C-alpha positions in Angstrom: 28.3 72.4 11.1 29.3 75.1 13.6 31.8 77.9 13.1 34.6 79.0 15.4 33.7 81.9 17.7 35.8 84.5 15.9 37.5 84.7 12.6 39.1 87.7 10.8 41.4 88.0 7.7 44.4 90.3 7.5 46.0 91.0 4.0 49.0 92.7 2.4 49.7 93.0 -1.3 53.2 91.6 -1.8 53.7 92.3 -5.6 51.7 93.2 -8.6 49.8 89.9 -8.8 49.8 88.4 -5.3 48.3 89.1 -1.9 49.4 87.3 1.2 47.5 87.3 4.4 46.2 85.2 7.2 42.9 84.3 8.8 43.0 84.4 12.6 40.4 82.5 14.6 39.6 81.6 18.2 38.0 78.5 19.6 36.6 78.3 23.1 35.3 75.2 24.8 31.7 76.4 24.4 32.0 76.3 20.6 32.2 72.5 20.9 28.6 71.3 21.1 28.6 67.8 19.5 27.5 64.9 21.5 30.3 62.9 20.0 34.0 62.3 20.5 34.9 64.5 17.4 33.7 67.8 16.0 34.9 69.8 13.1 34.4 73.5 13.2 34.4 75.6 10.0 36.7 78.6 9.9 35.0 81.4 8.0 36.5 84.4 6.2 39.0 82.3 4.1 39.2 84.3 0.8 38.1 82.8 -2.5 40.9 81.6 -4.8 43.4 81.6 -1.9 45.6 78.6 -1.0 47.0 77.9 2.4 50.7 78.2 3.0 50.9 77.1 6.6 48.9 76.9 9.8 49.6 77.3 13.5 47.8 77.0 16.8 48.4 78.6 20.2 46.8 77.0 23.2 45.8 79.7 25.7 44.1 77.4 28.2 44.0 73.6 28.2 40.7 71.9 27.2 39.6 69.9 30.2 36.6 68.9 32.3 33.5 66.8 32.1 35.5 63.6 32.6 37.6 63.9 29.4 41.1 62.6 29.7 42.5 63.5 26.3 41.8 66.0 23.5 43.6 66.9 20.3 43.1 69.5 17.6 44.1 69.2 13.9 44.0 72.0 11.3 43.2 71.3 7.6 39.9 70.7 5.7 37.3 68.0 5.5 39.4 66.0 2.9 42.7 66.3 4.8 42.0 67.2 8.5 45.7 67.5 9.4 47.0 69.1 6.2 48.3 72.2 8.1 48.7 71.1 11.8 48.8 67.4 12.9 47.1 66.3 16.0 48.1 68.7 18.7 47.5 67.7 22.3 45.4 70.5 23.6 44.6 68.7 26.8 48.1 68.5 28.3 50.2 70.7 25.9 53.5 71.4 27.7 54.1 74.9 26.3 51.2 77.2 26.9 51.8 80.5 25.1 54.0 78.9 22.3 52.8 78.7 18.8 52.9 75.1 17.5 54.0 75.0 13.9 54.2 72.2 11.4 56.6 71.7 8.5 53.6 71.2 6.2 53.6 73.9 3.6 49.9 73.7 2.8 48.1 73.2 -0.5 50.3 74.9 -3.2 48.9 76.4 -6.3 49.5 74.1 -9.3 51.5 75.5 -12.2 50.0 75.1 -15.7 50.7 76.5 -19.2 48.0 79.1 -18.5 49.5 80.1 -15.2 48.7 79.1 -11.6 45.5 77.3 -10.9 44.1 78.2 -7.5 41.7 76.0 -5.6 38.3 77.5 -6.1 37.0 77.2 -2.6 39.3 75.9 0.1 37.2 75.5 3.3 39.4 75.2 6.4 38.3 73.4 9.5 39.7 72.6 12.9 38.9 69.1 14.1 38.7 68.2 17.8 39.0 64.6 19.0 38.4 63.9 22.7 38.2 60.9 24.9 34.5 61.8 25.7 31.9 63.9 24.0 33.4 67.3 23.1 30.4 69.0 24.5 31.3 68.0 28.0 34.5 70.1 28.1 34.2 72.9 30.7 37.4 74.9 30.0 39.8 75.7 27.2 40.6 78.0 24.4 43.0 78.4 21.5 43.9 80.8 18.8 44.9 79.7 15.3 46.1 81.2 12.1 46.1 80.0 8.5 48.5 81.9 6.3 47.6 82.1 2.6 48.3 83.6 -0.8 45.8 84.6 -3.4 45.8 86.5 -6.7 45.2 90.3 -6.6 42.3 89.9 -9.1 39.5 87.6 -7.9 
């Protein structure tokens, strides 16, 4: 599985026991190399023991070319591809330059008698689905963010 072309995490300690931050990533059409109508790209740099709060995508240039007529992007993980952002039309999005948010609040930490239980290894992905092979796209790029919370001590 391929990775997105850029990914970096930014963090701030919000209290004595929590850090909040976000992973920002970029996908360009050349990152999509599958000879299939779908491709999931891993988003690296997501911290261990963190859980996502929300996700958002910003389409900088429409994904087009190669005979494709539709293309969407979802943000989540392999078990729930649209957990953070449902299928966003990245082929003919009407508001370039506007972040597309969802009301999904992400995967919350579960409360237990011993405190919060964080997911050991959340592995975010962005899933592209196009009308033709994703590798035929000739233009397009987007930026995404996944906001998260994690304990101070890993």
